[in-house]
C-alpha positions in Angstrom: 32.4 44.0 -65.4 29.0 44.9 -63.6 28.2 44.9 -60.0 28.6 41.4 -58.1 25.4 40.1 -56.6 25.3 37.8 -53.8 22.8 35.0 -54.1 20.5 34.5 -50.8 17.9 35.9 -48.9 17.5 39.5 -47.9 17.8 40.6 -44.3 13.9 41.5 -44.5 12.8 38.2 -45.6 15.1 36.6 -43.1 13.6 38.4 -40.3 9.9 37.7 -41.4 10.8 33.9 -41.7 12.4 34.0 -38.0 9.3 35.8 -36.7 6.9 33.3 -38.5 8.6 30.2 -37.0 8.8 31.7 -33.6 5.1 32.3 -33.7 4.3 28.8 -35.0 6.6 27.3 -32.4 4.9 29.6 -29.6 1.4 28.6 -31.0 2.3 25.0 -30.6 3.7 25.2 -27.1 0.6 27.2 -26.1 -1.9 24.5 -27.2 0.4 21.5 -25.6 0.5 23.5 -22.6 -3.2 24.2 -22.5 -4.2 20.4 -23.0 -1.6 19.6 -20.4 -2.8 22.0 -17.6 -6.4 20.9 -18.6 -5.7 17.2 -18.0 -3.8 17.9 -14.7 -6.7 20.2 -13.4 -9.3 17.4 -14.0 -7.1 14.9 -12.1 -6.8 17.3 -9.1 -10.5 18.2 -9.1 -11.3 14.2 -8.9 -8.6 13.7 -6.2 -10.0 16.9 -4.4 -13.7 15.5 -4.5 -12.8 12.1 -3.2 -10.8 13.7 -0.3 -13.6 15.9 0.7 -16.3 13.2 0.3 -14.1 11.0 2.7 -13.3 13.9 5.2 -17.2 14.4 5.3 -17.7 10.9 6.2 -17.5 9.9 9.8 -18.9 7.2 11.9 -18.4 5.9 15.4 -19.6 3.0 17.5 -20.5 4.4 20.9 -22.2 1.3 22.2 -22.0 -2.4 21.4 -22.8 -5.6 22.9 -22.6 -9.3 21.6 -25.0 -12.0 23.0 -23.4 -15.5 22.8 -26.6 -17.1 23.5 -28.6 -15.6 20.4 -25.1 -14.8 18.8 -26.5 -11.3 17.7 -24.3 -8.2 18.2 -26.5 -5.0 18.9 -24.4 -2.0 17.4 -25.1 1.7 18.0 -23.7 3.7 15.2 -23.5 7.5 15.0 -22.8 9.3 11.8 -20.4 12.2 13.0 -19.8 13.4 9.4 -21.6 15.8 7.3 -23.1 13.5 4.6 -25.4 10.7 5.1 -24.7 7.2 4.3 -26.6 4.2 3.6 -25.9 1.1 5.9 -26.6 -2.3 4.4 -26.5 -1.6 0.8 -23.8 -4.1 -0.4 -20.9 -1.3 0.0 -20.4 -2.0 3.7 -18.4 -4.9 5.5 -17.6 -5.9 8.9 -14.3 -7.4 10.0 -14.4 -9.5 13.3 -11.1 -10.2 15.0 -10.2 -12.3 18.1 -7.9 -15.1 17.9 -8.4 -15.2 14.2 -10.1 -12.6 11.7 -13.3 -12.9 9.8 -14.6 -10.7 7.1 -18.2 -10.4 5.9 -20.7 -8.3 3.8 -23.2 -6.2 5.9 -26.4 -6.6 4.1 -29.9 -7.5 4.4 -28.9 -11.1 5.3 -26.8 -10.4 8.1 -28.3 -7.2 9.5 -31.3 -8.5 11.3 -32.9 -5.2 12.6 -33.6 -3.6 9.2 -32.0 -3.4 5.7 -30.6 -0.5 4.1 -30.7 2.0 6.9 -30.1 5.7 5.7 -28.2 7.4 8.4 -28.4 11.4 8.2 -25.4 13.3 9.8 -25.5 13.5 13.6 -28.1 10.6 14.0 -27.6 7.6 16.1 -28.8 4.3 14.8 -28.7 0.8 16.3 -28.5 -2.2 14.0 -28.6 -5.9 15.1 -26.1 -8.1 13.2 -26.5 -12.0 13.1 -23.0 -13.4 13.3 -24.4 -17.0 12.8 -26.1 -16.0 9.6 -25.2 -17.9 6.4 -24.0 -14.6 4.9 -21.7 -14.1 7.7 -19.2 -16.7 6.4 -15.8 -15.5 6.6 -14.1 -14.6 3.3 -11.0 -16.6 2.9 -11.8 -19.7 5.5 -13.2 -22.8 4.6 -16.8 -22.7 6.0 -16.0 -20.6 9.1 -18.6 -18.1 10.2 -18.1 -15.1 12.3 -19.9 -16.9 15.1 -17.1 -19.5 15.1 -14.6 -16.7 15.7 -16.7 -15.2 18.5 -17.5 -18.5 20.4 -13.7 -18.8 20.9 -13.5 -18.3 24.5 -16.1 -16.5 26.8 -14.7 -13.2 28.3 -12.0 -13.1 25.6 -11.8 -9.4 24.1 -12.8 -9.1 20.3 -13.0 -6.2 18.1 -15.3 -5.4 15.3 -14.5 -3.0 12.5 -17.0 -1.6 10.2 -16.3 -0.2 6.7 -19.2 2.1 5.4 -19.8 2.8 1.6 -15.9 2.0 1.4 -15.4 5.5 2.7 -15.3 5.3 6.4 -14.2 3.0 9.1 -14.8 2.5 12.6 -13.9 -0.1 15.3 -15.1 -1.1 18.9 -13.7 -3.6 21.1 -16.0 -5.7 23.0 -16.2 -8.8 25.2 -18.9 -11.6 24.5 -21.4 -12.4 27.3 -24.1 -14.7 27.8 
């Protein structure tokens, strides 16, 4: 009887197959990881851009008066950030609080002094807001204006909060006077 041969693969072919399977698996993992890393890097860059933009935007209200007779608030705004912003461009809101709250947009109808004021970094700007303007209707209330909230009681402390370009906010307490 002749020599017996085993049927199967030789060790050399087995090693070649294992190396090919390993290279294919490593390539698939490499491309998957590259895509995943690229997506997370894009998300991180977007979040960082938003964070830096918000950190660079800063506003303050160093001075404010509200006249009950004319129902106009004279507000001095300072851009204490490093980027300019536009005030009154339909991305701005005011919130007035006393015994109740009232939120309304800051736009060309409510800002009396001028419309769409560009405020560069470090600059002080004064705006006059007409609290009895039809555009100063309180959102979420039935027919109440900011002036209705402010006319509550003379001598009562109120607060105004401004939100500019949906990035920066500032507030100031005040007492209306005649």
